gemmi code that builds the backbone of each chain (N, CA, C; Angstrom):
import gemmi

chains = {
    "A": [
        ("UNK", (148.780, 105.900, 102.770), (147.970, 104.862, 103.525), (147.396, 105.828, 104.838)),
        ("UNK", (146.207, 105.843, 105.068), (145.750, 106.596, 106.332), (145.759, 105.436, 107.435)),
        ("UNK", (146.023, 106.016, 108.528), (145.709, 105.193, 109.598), (144.280, 105.237, 110.211)),
        ("UNK", (143.912, 104.203, 111.028), (142.488, 104.210, 111.403), (142.143, 105.486, 112.190)),
        ("UNK", (143.160, 106.004, 112.840), (143.005, 107.161, 113.715), (142.662, 108.260, 112.847)),
        ("UNK", (143.316, 108.509, 111.899), (143.273, 109.663, 110.970), (141.903, 109.754, 110.402)),
        ("UNK", (141.444, 108.404, 109.913), (140.035, 108.212, 109.268), (139.025, 108.615, 110.256)),
        ("UNK", (139.111, 108.225, 111.400), (138.096, 108.410, 112.402), (138.150, 109.937, 112.846)),
        ("UNK", (139.213, 110.622, 112.769), (139.313, 111.996, 113.002), (138.487, 112.622, 111.916)),
        ("UNK", (138.897, 112.262, 110.808), (138.239, 112.899, 109.465), (136.775, 112.610, 109.380)),
        ("UNK", (136.333, 111.380, 109.686), (134.954, 111.055, 109.693), (134.145, 112.105, 110.693)),
        ("UNK", (134.632, 112.385, 111.777), (134.123, 113.136, 112.828), (134.146, 114.509, 112.128)),
        ("UNK", (135.135, 115.106, 111.754), (135.020, 116.279, 110.982), (134.021, 116.464, 109.868)),
        ("UNK", (134.054, 115.588, 109.073), (132.945, 115.644, 107.879), (131.553, 115.601, 108.715)),
        ("UNK", (131.299, 114.754, 109.656), (129.992, 114.583, 110.421), (129.602, 116.025, 110.960)),
        ("UNK", (130.668, 116.602, 111.531), (130.310, 117.918, 111.964), (130.086, 118.900, 111.018)),
        ("UNK", (130.666, 118.631, 109.785), (130.313, 119.737, 108.722), (129.112, 119.678, 108.217)),
        ("UNK", (128.700, 118.398, 108.136), (127.345, 118.028, 107.864), (126.241, 118.735, 108.537)),
        ("UNK", (126.509, 118.274, 109.964), (125.596, 118.798, 111.026), (125.558, 120.407, 110.822)),
        ("UNK", (126.596, 121.092, 110.726), (126.711, 122.414, 110.737), (125.889, 123.009, 109.527)),
        ("UNK", (125.903, 122.327, 108.420), (125.177, 122.484, 107.193), (123.730, 122.394, 107.256)),
        ("UNK", (123.320, 121.879, 108.526), (121.867, 121.658, 108.863), (121.153, 120.181, 108.044)),
        ("UNK", (122.450, 119.473, 107.803), (122.094, 118.323, 107.144), (122.379, 117.142, 108.016)),
        ("UNK", (121.383, 116.930, 108.876), (121.639, 115.590, 109.801), (121.125, 114.333, 109.256)),
        ("UNK", (121.998, 113.417, 108.853), (121.415, 112.225, 108.576), (120.317, 111.573, 109.312)),
        ("UNK", (120.332, 111.551, 110.512), (119.323, 110.986, 111.126), (117.867, 111.473, 110.973)),
        ("UNK", (117.785, 112.827, 110.787), (116.581, 113.614, 110.481), (116.208, 113.007, 109.036)),
        ("UNK", (116.901, 112.932, 108.179), (116.747, 112.502, 106.814), (116.249, 110.948, 106.797)),
        ("UNK", (116.633, 110.157, 107.654), (116.381, 108.827, 107.770), (115.001, 108.680, 108.051)),
        ("UNK", (114.349, 109.473, 108.726), (112.877, 109.489, 109.149), (112.036, 109.404, 107.739)),
        ("UNK", (112.601, 110.054, 106.744), (111.999, 110.369, 105.338), (112.280, 109.085, 104.499)),
        ("UNK", (112.770, 107.996, 105.046), (112.775, 106.928, 104.286), (111.529, 106.298, 103.940)),
        ("UNK", (111.413, 106.347, 102.368), (109.949, 106.087, 102.013), (109.485, 104.460, 102.069)),
        ("UNK", (108.886, 104.109, 103.334), (108.711, 102.862, 103.725), (107.616, 102.383, 102.568)),
        ("UNK", (106.455, 103.071, 102.220), (105.422, 102.715, 101.556), (105.904, 102.334, 99.953)),
        ("UNK", (106.915, 103.276, 99.593), (107.547, 102.869, 98.302), (108.267, 101.462, 98.241)),
        ("UNK", (108.993, 101.196, 99.254), (109.661, 100.187, 99.252), (108.608, 98.827, 99.370)),
        ("UNK", (107.489, 99.112, 99.917), (106.665, 97.955, 100.112), (105.700, 97.782, 99.054)),
        ("UNK", (105.811, 98.706, 97.990), (104.857, 98.654, 96.600), (105.160, 97.245, 96.147)),
        ("UNK", (104.119, 96.840, 95.387), (104.266, 95.477, 94.687), (104.425, 95.908, 93.303)),
        ("UNK", (104.226, 97.024, 92.717), (104.380, 97.148, 91.198), (105.054, 98.758, 91.102)),
        ("UNK", (105.414, 98.966, 89.863), (105.921, 100.321, 89.683), (104.971, 101.411, 89.678)),
        ("UNK", (103.719, 101.329, 89.376), (102.751, 102.327, 89.583), (102.643, 102.642, 90.933)),
        ("UNK", (102.495, 101.716, 91.808), (102.506, 102.057, 93.261), (103.638, 102.756, 93.854)),
        ("UNK", (104.798, 102.106, 93.297), (105.897, 102.767, 93.970), (106.212, 104.230, 93.553)),
        ("UNK", (105.801, 104.324, 92.281), (105.898, 105.936, 91.772), (104.892, 106.728, 92.604)),
        ("UNK", (103.606, 106.132, 92.873), (102.496, 107.083, 93.493), (103.078, 107.080, 94.949)),
        ("UNK", (103.778, 106.377, 95.719), (104.236, 106.567, 96.834), (105.190, 107.513, 97.122)),
        ("UNK", (105.921, 107.790, 95.902), (106.989, 108.774, 96.016), (106.483, 110.057, 95.511)),
        ("UNK", (105.158, 110.177, 95.249), (104.607, 111.567, 94.879), (104.506, 111.757, 93.503)),
        ("UNK", (104.465, 110.786, 92.725), (104.468, 110.824, 91.308), (102.940, 110.992, 90.986)),
        ("UNK", (102.526, 111.746, 90.076), (101.037, 111.997, 89.918), (100.524, 111.313, 88.663)),
        ("UNK", (101.318, 111.525, 87.548), (101.046, 110.857, 86.305), (101.391, 109.292, 86.266)),
        ("UNK", (100.570, 108.701, 85.268), (100.995, 107.380, 85.092), (102.369, 106.908, 84.204)),
        ("UNK", (103.280, 105.983, 84.546), (104.450, 106.086, 84.020), (104.194, 105.827, 82.539)),
        ("UNK", (105.050, 106.261, 81.674), (105.171, 106.319, 80.252), (106.360, 105.622, 79.840)),
        ("UNK", (106.399, 104.888, 78.855), (107.739, 104.339, 78.201), (108.425, 105.429, 77.411)),
        ("UNK", (109.662, 105.470, 77.615), (110.470, 106.390, 76.973), (111.896, 106.198, 76.403)),
        ("UNK", (112.046, 106.673, 75.313), (113.305, 106.320, 74.814), (114.543, 107.134, 75.350)),
        ("UNK", (114.182, 108.092, 75.928), (115.112, 109.050, 76.707), (115.763, 108.455, 77.851)),
        ("UNK", (115.019, 107.585, 78.559), (115.521, 106.909, 79.658), (116.256, 105.576, 79.197)),
        ("UNK", (117.423, 105.325, 79.827), (118.049, 104.093, 79.295), (118.424, 103.181, 80.643)),
        ("UNK", (118.390, 101.982, 80.485), (118.623, 101.065, 81.663), (119.919, 100.263, 80.993)),
        ("UNK", (120.912, 100.105, 81.567), (121.937, 99.252, 81.163), (122.223, 98.228, 82.112)),
        ("UNK", (122.660, 96.945, 81.515), (122.867, 95.771, 82.360), (122.994, 94.817, 81.442)),
        ("UNK", (123.516, 93.446, 82.101), (123.892, 92.376, 81.254), (122.456, 91.573, 80.767)),
        ("UNK", (122.625, 91.015, 79.620), (121.582, 90.185, 79.186), (121.256, 89.042, 80.058)),
        ("UNK", (122.577, 88.231, 80.403), (122.247, 87.127, 81.399), (123.268, 87.428, 82.433)),
        ("UNK", (122.763, 87.287, 83.764), (123.499, 87.582, 84.854), (123.845, 86.081, 85.400)),
        ("UNK", (125.232, 85.769, 85.645), (125.433, 84.623, 86.198), (125.163, 84.365, 87.482)),
        ("UNK", (125.266, 85.450, 88.268), (125.059, 85.559, 89.701), (124.268, 86.399, 90.138)),
        ("UNK", (122.941, 85.986, 90.428), (121.891, 87.095, 90.778), (122.135, 87.923, 92.030)),
        ("UNK", (123.202, 87.400, 92.753), (123.455, 88.400, 93.974), (124.037, 89.626, 93.730)),
        ("UNK", (124.660, 89.600, 92.408), (125.500, 90.878, 92.042), (125.187, 91.230, 90.576)),
        ("UNK", (124.368, 91.896, 90.348), (124.055, 92.302, 89.045), (124.302, 93.788, 88.828)),
        ("UNK", (125.226, 94.032, 87.931), (125.465, 95.437, 87.682), (124.346, 96.146, 86.803)),
        ("UNK", (123.826, 97.273, 87.241), (122.845, 97.906, 86.222), (123.111, 99.426, 86.353)),
        ("UNK", (122.783, 100.006, 85.420), (122.969, 101.590, 85.383), (121.444, 102.155, 84.860)),
        ("UNK", (121.202, 103.206, 85.495), (120.088, 104.082, 85.084), (120.612, 105.311, 84.434)),
        ("UNK", (119.991, 105.862, 83.406), (120.419, 107.244, 82.936), (119.332, 107.849, 81.981)),
        ("UNK", (119.290, 109.075, 81.981), (118.647, 109.820, 80.993), (119.187, 110.992, 80.474)),
        ("UNK", (118.939, 111.300, 79.378), (119.519, 112.660, 78.569), (118.642, 113.864, 78.736)),
        ("UNK", (117.467, 113.746, 79.447), (116.446, 114.665, 79.558), (116.880, 115.689, 80.644)),
        ("UNK", (116.774, 116.902, 80.552), (116.935, 117.927, 81.608), (115.803, 117.943, 82.674)),
        ("UNK", (116.078, 118.310, 83.828), (114.983, 118.382, 84.839), (114.443, 117.130, 85.401)),
        ("UNK", (115.423, 116.415, 85.699), (115.057, 115.161, 86.332), (115.179, 115.476, 87.855)),
        ("UNK", (114.114, 114.841, 88.452), (113.965, 114.931, 90.002), (114.712, 113.637, 90.569)),
        ("UNK", (114.168, 112.662, 90.200), (114.353, 111.283, 90.815), (114.625, 110.305, 89.840)),
        ("UNK", (115.411, 109.266, 90.059), (115.744, 108.201, 89.181), (115.582, 107.055, 90.170)),
        ("UNK", (114.671, 106.009, 89.659), (114.281, 105.009, 90.279), (114.825, 103.556, 89.600)),
        ("UNK", (115.152, 102.703, 90.585), (115.662, 101.298, 89.903), (114.948, 100.343, 90.527)),
        ("UNK", (113.872, 99.636, 89.605), (113.105, 98.528, 90.026), (113.402, 97.122, 89.506)),
        ("UNK", (113.292, 96.191, 90.213), (113.344, 94.816, 89.683), (111.886, 94.152, 90.043)),
        ("UNK", (111.476, 93.815, 88.945), (109.850, 93.216, 88.938), (109.592, 92.285, 89.799)),
        ("UNK", (110.423, 91.285, 89.680), (110.035, 89.872, 90.626), (110.686, 89.817, 91.898)),
        ("UNK", (111.321, 90.806, 92.296), (111.936, 90.922, 93.717), (110.803, 90.974, 94.806)),
        ("UNK", (111.047, 90.526, 95.834), (109.902, 90.777, 97.054), (109.816, 92.173, 97.224)),
        ("UNK", (110.750, 92.896, 97.142), (110.325, 94.423, 97.245), (110.673, 94.893, 95.766)),
        ("UNK", (109.894, 95.294, 95.195), (110.015, 95.764, 93.722), (110.995, 96.844, 93.687)),
        ("UNK", (111.017, 98.027, 94.362), (111.811, 98.973, 94.401), (113.117, 98.782, 94.913)),
        ("UNK", (114.431, 99.005, 94.179), (115.418, 98.738, 94.738), (116.275, 100.080, 95.275)),
        ("UNK", (116.124, 100.897, 94.427), (116.871, 102.227, 94.955), (116.156, 103.609, 94.208)),
        ("UNK", (116.247, 104.398, 94.930), (115.762, 105.844, 94.620), (116.815, 106.803, 94.872)),
        ("UNK", (117.173, 107.550, 93.700), (118.354, 108.461, 93.717), (117.547, 109.886, 93.526)),
        ("UNK", (117.702, 110.736, 94.452), (117.576, 112.130, 94.432), (118.393, 113.005, 93.732)),
        ("UNK", (118.476, 113.208, 92.306), (119.654, 114.041, 91.740), (119.435, 115.468, 91.764)),
        ("UNK", (120.559, 116.105, 91.850), (120.467, 117.555, 91.662), (121.065, 118.055, 90.542)),
        ("UNK", (121.304, 119.416, 90.331), (121.703, 119.901, 89.038), (123.188, 119.529, 88.962)),
        ("UNK", (124.000, 119.446, 89.992), (125.261, 119.267, 89.994), (125.660, 117.777, 89.627)),
        ("UNK", (124.654, 116.804, 89.503), (125.122, 115.574, 89.209), (124.375, 115.014, 87.926)),
        ("UNK", (125.245, 114.456, 87.035), (124.516, 113.924, 85.840), (123.567, 112.727, 86.064)),
        ("UNK", (122.482, 112.780, 85.658), (121.413, 111.593, 85.474), (121.914, 110.255, 85.085)),
        ("UNK", (122.987, 110.029, 85.742), (123.641, 108.557, 84.967), (124.263, 107.984, 86.132)),
        ("UNK", (123.605, 106.957, 86.653), (124.119, 106.252, 87.786), (124.312, 104.761, 87.689)),
        ("UNK", (125.356, 104.129, 88.274), (125.437, 102.680, 88.089), (125.631, 102.098, 89.800)),
        ("UNK", (124.982, 100.999, 89.669), (125.154, 100.276, 90.951), (124.901, 98.890, 90.772)),
        ("UNK", (124.835, 98.077, 91.974), (124.612, 96.668, 91.721), (123.363, 96.222, 92.367)),
        ("UNK", (122.600, 95.304, 92.062), (121.428, 94.892, 92.635), (121.493, 93.390, 92.923)),
        ("UNK", (120.604, 92.873, 93.750), (120.336, 91.568, 93.857), (119.019, 91.195, 93.018)),
        ("UNK", (119.049, 90.101, 92.402), (117.734, 89.550, 91.736), (117.666, 88.097, 92.143)),
        ("UNK", (116.292, 87.875, 92.583), (115.909, 86.551, 92.867), (115.731, 85.479, 91.738)),
        ("UNK", (115.437, 86.170, 90.847), (114.952, 85.407, 89.430), (114.972, 86.132, 88.173)),
        ("UNK", (115.127, 85.598, 87.062), (115.013, 86.237, 85.643), (113.849, 87.251, 85.871)),
        ("UNK", (114.100, 88.435, 85.501), (113.056, 89.487, 85.783), (113.393, 90.675, 84.830)),
        ("UNK", (112.124, 91.470, 84.460), (112.457, 92.774, 83.992), (113.087, 93.660, 85.026)),
        ("UNK", (113.782, 94.726, 84.677), (114.264, 95.720, 85.522), (113.880, 96.931, 84.972)),
        ("UNK", (113.455, 97.933, 85.648), (113.073, 99.079, 85.077), (113.797, 100.335, 85.655)),
        ("UNK", (114.278, 101.312, 84.748), (114.601, 102.460, 85.019), (113.501, 103.618, 84.901)),
        ("UNK", (113.237, 104.381, 86.166), (112.040, 105.266, 85.981), (112.704, 106.714, 86.309)),
        ("UNK", (112.228, 107.584, 85.514), (112.778, 108.869, 85.747), (111.512, 109.774, 85.967)),
        ("UNK", (111.562, 110.482, 87.419), (110.534, 111.235, 87.605), (110.853, 112.694, 87.455)),
        ("UNK", (110.144, 113.339, 86.660), (110.768, 114.786, 86.246), (110.106, 115.918, 86.988)),
        ("UNK", (110.685, 116.913, 86.982), (110.334, 118.199, 87.677), (108.981, 118.656, 87.369)),
        ("UNK", (108.553, 118.345, 86.130), (107.229, 118.866, 85.625), (106.063, 117.758, 85.897)),
        ("UNK", (106.533, 116.733, 86.562), (105.468, 115.658, 87.024), (105.357, 114.482, 86.027)),
        ("UNK", (105.943, 114.498, 84.999), (106.140, 113.380, 84.094), (106.820, 112.301, 84.588)),
        ("UNK", (106.169, 111.074, 84.442), (107.165, 109.899, 84.824), (107.473, 108.806, 83.602)),
        ("UNK", (108.607, 108.913, 83.249), (109.045, 108.146, 82.201), (109.896, 106.752, 82.618)),
        ("UNK", (109.784, 105.822, 81.714), (110.488, 104.641, 82.088), (111.105, 103.776, 80.988)),
        ("UNK", (112.131, 103.067, 81.256), (112.568, 102.054, 80.236), (112.737, 100.681, 81.053)),
        ("UNK", (112.766, 99.816, 80.213), (112.852, 98.282, 80.840), (113.792, 97.401, 80.136)),
        ("UNK", (114.204, 96.423, 80.838), (115.224, 95.595, 80.189), (114.968, 94.105, 80.845)),
        ("UNK", (115.169, 93.005, 80.090), (114.932, 91.692, 80.655), (116.445, 91.437, 81.008)),
        ("UNK", (116.624, 90.918, 82.230), (117.773, 90.357, 82.725), (117.604, 88.977, 83.083)),
        ("UNK", (118.359, 88.052, 82.509), (118.111, 86.604, 82.790), (119.084, 85.993, 83.971)),
        ("UNK", (118.623, 85.587, 84.936), (119.568, 85.094, 86.134), (119.589, 83.609, 86.063)),
        ("UNK", (120.932, 83.176, 86.073), (121.173, 81.601, 86.002), (121.279, 81.236, 87.650)),
        ("UNK", (121.501, 81.978, 88.704), (121.708, 81.660, 89.782), (121.056, 82.848, 90.677)),
        ("UNK", (120.062, 82.336, 91.444), (119.362, 83.510, 92.063), (120.114, 84.158, 93.416)),
        ("UNK", (119.868, 85.073, 93.743), (120.622, 85.960, 94.609), (119.901, 86.033, 96.098)),
        ("UNK", (118.620, 85.545, 96.128), (117.869, 85.625, 97.405), (117.700, 84.438, 98.155)),
        ("UNK", (118.319, 83.395, 97.644), (118.240, 82.033, 98.374), (118.829, 81.989, 99.547)),
        ("UNK", (118.984, 81.055, 100.266), (119.825, 80.998, 101.640), (120.401, 79.521, 101.721)),
    ],
    "B": [
        ("UNK", (132.094, 100.453, 114.521), (131.756, 101.075, 113.153), (132.279, 100.056, 112.033)),
        ("UNK", (131.605, 100.361, 110.975), (131.582, 99.440, 109.841), (133.052, 99.766, 109.182)),
        ("UNK", (133.445, 99.043, 108.211), (134.733, 99.254, 107.623), (134.467, 100.300, 106.755)),
        ("UNK", (135.691, 100.968, 106.252), (135.763, 102.345, 105.606), (135.353, 101.917, 104.228)),
        ("UNK", (134.754, 102.908, 103.485), (134.437, 102.842, 102.082), (135.737, 103.173, 101.254)),
        ("UNK", (135.480, 102.645, 100.110), (136.585, 102.852, 99.124), (136.112, 103.864, 98.137)),
        ("UNK", (136.640, 105.021, 98.193), (136.172, 105.924, 97.162), (137.167, 106.361, 96.309)),
        ("UNK", (136.771, 106.288, 95.008), (137.707, 106.792, 93.936), (137.120, 107.918, 93.204)),
        ("UNK", (137.711, 109.128, 93.025), (137.120, 110.351, 92.378), (138.174, 110.811, 91.361)),
        ("UNK", (137.852, 110.642, 90.102), (138.625, 110.967, 89.151), (138.135, 112.250, 88.408)),
        ("UNK", (138.899, 113.251, 88.027), (138.428, 114.339, 87.109), (138.799, 114.144, 85.535)),
        ("UNK", (137.865, 114.320, 84.924), (138.139, 114.413, 83.329), (137.428, 115.604, 82.755)),
        ("UNK", (138.236, 116.547, 82.268), (137.493, 117.698, 81.870), (136.899, 118.363, 83.068)),
        ("UNK", (135.679, 118.937, 83.018), (135.043, 119.395, 84.043), (134.025, 118.529, 84.757)),
        ("UNK", (134.275, 117.400, 84.575), (133.416, 116.245, 85.201), (134.181, 115.163, 86.095)),
        ("UNK", (133.772, 115.169, 87.139), (134.357, 114.091, 88.117), (133.451, 112.885, 88.263)),
        ("UNK", (134.019, 111.750, 87.961), (133.540, 110.528, 88.139), (133.959, 109.931, 89.519)),
        ("UNK", (132.690, 109.468, 90.224), (133.159, 109.117, 91.513), (132.571, 107.695, 91.621)),
        ("UNK", (133.428, 106.808, 92.114), (133.173, 105.355, 92.313), (133.133, 105.074, 93.904)),
        ("UNK", (132.077, 104.397, 94.551), (132.144, 104.039, 95.820), (131.999, 102.780, 95.967)),
        ("UNK", (132.762, 102.168, 96.825), (132.577, 100.649, 97.316), (132.372, 100.721, 98.773)),
        ("UNK", (131.120, 100.468, 99.218), (130.793, 100.420, 100.637), (131.043, 99.038, 101.178)),
        ("UNK", (131.241, 98.738, 102.305), (131.359, 97.557, 103.147), (130.303, 97.289, 103.867)),
        ("UNK", (129.029, 96.602, 103.340), (128.002, 96.282, 104.330), (127.346, 94.856, 103.831)),
        ("UNK", (126.624, 94.409, 104.872), (126.242, 92.999, 104.505), (124.926, 93.030, 103.659)),
        ("UNK", (124.184, 94.027, 103.821), (122.946, 94.151, 103.042), (122.070, 92.965, 103.162)),
        ("UNK", (121.618, 92.565, 104.369), (120.831, 91.367, 104.735), (119.160, 91.772, 104.283)),
        ("UNK", (118.804, 90.825, 103.685), (117.400, 91.281, 102.911), (116.179, 90.977, 103.934)),
        ("UNK", (116.299, 90.320, 104.953), (115.426, 89.781, 105.927), (114.497, 88.776, 105.303)),
        ("UNK", (114.966, 88.263, 104.046), (114.207, 87.163, 103.466), (114.911, 85.850, 103.781)),
        ("UNK", (116.315, 85.875, 104.181), (116.943, 84.554, 104.291), (116.648, 83.991, 105.553)),
        ("UNK", (117.113, 82.716, 105.651), (116.916, 81.797, 106.848), (118.447, 81.392, 107.260)),
        ("UNK", (118.589, 81.288, 108.715), (120.002, 80.815, 108.963), (119.819, 79.160, 109.182)),
        ("UNK", (120.760, 78.496, 109.637), (120.687, 76.816, 109.534), (119.704, 76.297, 110.362)),
        ("UNK", (119.298, 77.180, 111.408), (118.290, 76.809, 112.417), (116.802, 77.161, 111.886)),
        ("UNK", (116.782, 77.773, 110.719), (115.385, 78.052, 110.177), (114.853, 79.329, 110.458)),
        ("UNK", (115.722, 80.045, 111.280), (115.242, 81.419, 111.747), (115.571, 82.562, 110.814)),
        ("UNK", (114.637, 83.432, 110.492), (114.923, 84.460, 109.580), (115.906, 85.388, 110.061)),
        ("UNK", (117.003, 85.538, 109.152), (117.885, 86.694, 109.555), (117.335, 88.007, 109.311)),
        ("UNK", (117.337, 88.897, 110.512), (116.729, 90.244, 110.447), (117.451, 91.018, 109.279)),
        ("UNK", (116.642, 91.792, 108.672), (117.011, 92.633, 107.483), (118.175, 93.826, 108.190)),
        ("UNK", (119.214, 93.964, 107.371), (120.155, 94.898, 107.777), (120.766, 95.534, 106.477)),
        ("UNK", (120.403, 96.658, 106.053), (120.819, 97.261, 104.919), (120.839, 98.643, 104.943)),
        ("UNK", (121.660, 99.345, 104.030), (121.876, 100.653, 103.906), (120.571, 101.348, 103.491)),
        ("UNK", (119.984, 102.250, 104.232), (118.838, 102.907, 103.797), (118.981, 104.213, 103.020)),
        ("UNK", (119.970, 104.913, 103.370), (120.235, 106.285, 102.827), (121.721, 106.437, 102.479)),
        ("UNK", (122.079, 106.915, 101.278), (123.389, 107.426, 100.961), (123.337, 108.904, 100.508)),
        ("UNK", (124.267, 109.711, 100.961), (124.339, 111.053, 100.643), (125.889, 111.438, 100.245)),
        ("UNK", (125.701, 112.322, 99.238), (127.139, 112.524, 98.621), (127.062, 114.164, 98.720)),
        ("UNK", (128.453, 114.515, 99.273), (128.572, 116.039, 99.186), (129.786, 116.327, 98.325)),
        ("UNK", (129.782, 117.381, 97.639), (130.884, 118.029, 96.886), (131.397, 119.272, 97.508)),
        ("UNK", (132.547, 119.350, 97.846), (132.843, 120.581, 98.793), (132.041, 120.915, 99.810)),
        ("UNK", (131.401, 119.837, 100.363), (130.391, 120.464, 101.461), (129.052, 120.512, 101.035)),
        ("UNK", (128.841, 120.695, 99.809), (127.455, 120.714, 99.339), (126.760, 119.596, 98.809)),
        ("UNK", (125.611, 119.277, 99.462), (125.172, 117.836, 98.885), (124.684, 118.019, 97.330)),
        ("UNK", (125.083, 116.857, 96.891), (124.836, 116.780, 95.456), (123.803, 115.453, 95.023)),
        ("UNK", (123.843, 114.476, 95.756), (123.084, 113.332, 95.638), (122.621, 112.695, 96.817)),
        ("UNK", (121.487, 112.350, 96.785), (120.779, 111.470, 97.964), (120.188, 110.224, 97.163)),
        ("UNK", (120.441, 109.275, 98.052), (119.910, 107.909, 97.370), (119.137, 107.179, 98.571)),
        ("UNK", (118.067, 106.682, 98.401), (117.319, 105.790, 99.427), (117.321, 104.333, 98.733)),
        ("UNK", (117.904, 103.566, 99.578), (118.057, 102.099, 99.069), (117.085, 101.022, 99.847)),
        ("UNK", (116.539, 100.115, 99.031), (116.120, 98.998, 99.767), (116.847, 97.755, 99.861)),
        ("UNK", (116.395, 96.772, 100.404), (117.340, 95.581, 100.767), (117.839, 94.943, 99.353)),
        ("UNK", (117.346, 95.289, 98.286), (117.764, 94.481, 96.879), (118.898, 95.105, 96.460)),
        ("UNK", (119.572, 96.041, 97.076), (120.881, 96.579, 96.614), (122.051, 95.448, 97.037)),
        ("UNK", (122.706, 95.156, 96.239), (123.717, 94.051, 96.433), (124.593, 94.236, 97.616)),
        ("UNK", (125.121, 93.270, 98.175), (125.927, 93.075, 99.424), (127.269, 94.026, 98.871)),
        ("UNK", (127.878, 94.615, 99.836), (129.015, 95.407, 99.508), (128.781, 96.386, 98.404)),
        ("UNK", (127.639, 97.364, 98.508), (127.075, 98.027, 97.442), (128.250, 99.095, 96.761)),
        ("UNK", (128.000, 98.897, 95.491), (128.768, 99.804, 94.546), (127.830, 100.874, 93.998)),
        ("UNK", (128.434, 102.239, 94.004), (127.780, 103.199, 93.335), (128.605, 104.183, 92.405)),
        ("UNK", (128.247, 104.346, 91.421), (129.138, 105.252, 90.535), (128.230, 106.499, 89.940)),
        ("UNK", (128.782, 107.562, 90.168), (127.889, 108.820, 89.594), (129.049, 109.809, 89.138)),
        ("UNK", (128.424, 110.864, 88.418), (129.387, 111.902, 87.917), (128.906, 113.304, 88.303)),
        ("UNK", (129.845, 113.883, 88.837), (129.710, 115.368, 89.407), (129.831, 116.238, 88.232)),
        ("UNK", (129.100, 117.247, 87.866), (129.389, 118.384, 86.827), (130.048, 119.471, 87.662)),
        ("UNK", (131.023, 120.039, 86.950), (131.787, 121.212, 87.386), (132.735, 120.957, 88.592)),
        ("UNK", (133.411, 119.662, 88.374), (134.377, 119.478, 89.573), (135.504, 119.542, 88.994)),
        ("UNK", (136.791, 119.536, 89.896), (138.077, 119.607, 89.367), (139.007, 118.762, 90.357)),
        ("UNK", (140.043, 118.598, 90.107), (141.127, 118.061, 90.924), (141.165, 118.666, 92.187)),
        ("UNK", (141.391, 118.073, 93.117), (141.679, 118.723, 94.602), (140.294, 118.983, 95.422)),
        ("UNK", (139.227, 118.783, 94.612), (137.885, 119.097, 95.324), (137.694, 117.747, 96.383)),
        ("UNK", (136.852, 118.154, 97.223), (136.541, 116.972, 98.263), (135.300, 116.236, 98.067)),
        ("UNK", (135.316, 115.087, 98.012), (133.992, 114.342, 97.767), (133.825, 113.453, 99.075)),
        ("UNK", (132.523, 113.692, 99.786), (132.290, 112.902, 101.130), (130.967, 112.080, 100.882)),
        ("UNK", (131.030, 111.001, 101.213), (129.886, 109.858, 101.184), (129.523, 109.593, 102.454)),
        ("UNK", (128.297, 109.528, 102.886), (127.564, 109.161, 104.265), (126.745, 108.169, 103.971)),
        ("UNK", (126.536, 107.015, 104.649), (125.536, 106.232, 104.528), (124.991, 105.766, 106.009)),
        ("UNK", (123.728, 105.588, 105.967), (122.987, 105.239, 107.249), (122.195, 104.019, 106.991)),
        ("UNK", (122.477, 102.866, 107.913), (121.604, 101.807, 107.710), (120.440, 101.641, 108.665)),
        ("UNK", (119.646, 100.592, 108.465), (118.284, 100.583, 109.122), (118.379, 100.346, 110.734)),
        ("UNK", (119.710, 100.167, 111.214), (119.980, 100.177, 112.623), (120.436, 101.453, 113.154)),
        ("UNK", (120.598, 102.304, 112.222), (120.953, 103.660, 112.556), (122.448, 103.871, 112.619)),
        ("UNK", (123.211, 102.872, 112.159), (124.531, 102.874, 112.180), (124.851, 103.857, 110.794)),
        ("UNK", (126.092, 104.691, 110.895), (126.521, 105.487, 109.990), (127.884, 105.610, 109.745)),
        ("UNK", (128.297, 105.963, 108.547), (129.606, 106.013, 108.431), (129.847, 107.023, 107.319)),
        ("UNK", (130.819, 107.890, 107.414), (131.220, 108.953, 106.524), (132.663, 108.913, 106.032)),
        ("UNK", (133.052, 108.894, 104.751), (134.270, 108.874, 104.316), (134.470, 109.933, 103.293)),
        ("UNK", (135.713, 110.535, 103.133), (135.862, 111.492, 102.221), (137.029, 111.233, 101.205)),
        ("UNK", (137.109, 111.691, 100.130), (138.184, 111.194, 99.185), (138.488, 112.793, 98.402)),
        ("UNK", (139.744, 112.829, 97.861), (140.059, 113.869, 97.240), (140.053, 113.880, 95.851)),
        ("UNK", (139.526, 114.548, 94.955), (139.634, 114.204, 93.497), (140.829, 114.231, 92.826)),
        ("UNK", (141.333, 113.302, 92.063), (142.485, 113.261, 91.453), (142.513, 113.396, 90.026)),
    ],
}
model = gemmi.Model(1)
for chain_id, residues in chains.items():
    chain = gemmi.Chain(chain_id)
    for i, (resn, *xyz) in enumerate(residues, 1):
        res = gemmi.Residue()
        res.name, res.seqid = resn, gemmi.SeqId(i, " ")
        for name, pos in zip(("N", "CA", "C"), xyz):
            atom = gemmi.Atom()
            atom.name, atom.element = name, gemmi.Element(name[0])
            atom.pos, atom.b_iso = gemmi.Position(*pos), 0.0
            res.add_atom(atom)
        chain.add_residue(res)
    model.add_chain(chain)
structure = gemmi.Structure()
structure.add_model(model)
structure.setup_entities()
């Protein structure tokens, strides 16, 4: 078990390392793609992230998730592709107020296979989009039914 | 500062599966409180992962990622004893870094 003091000291050390590596989180924050998260559909989101070609459906991109989600506040989804040369993986929920849920910039050291959890306001299609290094944009979709919305208050 | 993340990194062959559970409210900015006022958005905008100090994954998140976000990814070419560090930054500029050792 780590003490809080230890954790804080470690955190400071890692932050220092990150800064030394020229990787300051704050500078990267300015790059948060506001336009992409404001987009109302997949094509706009892809365009806002620098995608040039229109998204095409592909069997090489997969999206995993439940067919029916009991609780829309926590829906486990996974995006994956078997293709080499992936630059970015996007996760979109069609009927959410902000269509784009997450963008993952993958490097060669990481497999193009990510899992996370999203909120869904209502039953909707979810999309996994892979933006490739050669400019191609591929996607896969899956319908997830939600019995209890995650965006109500 | 926010609560620590829970990071579990397990090696299998030359691959390391990393699972991260972050502690964050992830307010969407869509909900209203009991007085009818909109609760301001408060969510993690960026997550970065480093493997032995080398950045391997960056993620930009919107408000539709679930509360207390979970993230799982696989690092190629990792082994037991390696260090995996995760940093997140939210839209209020708050940030947190936690580190784990691959087992």
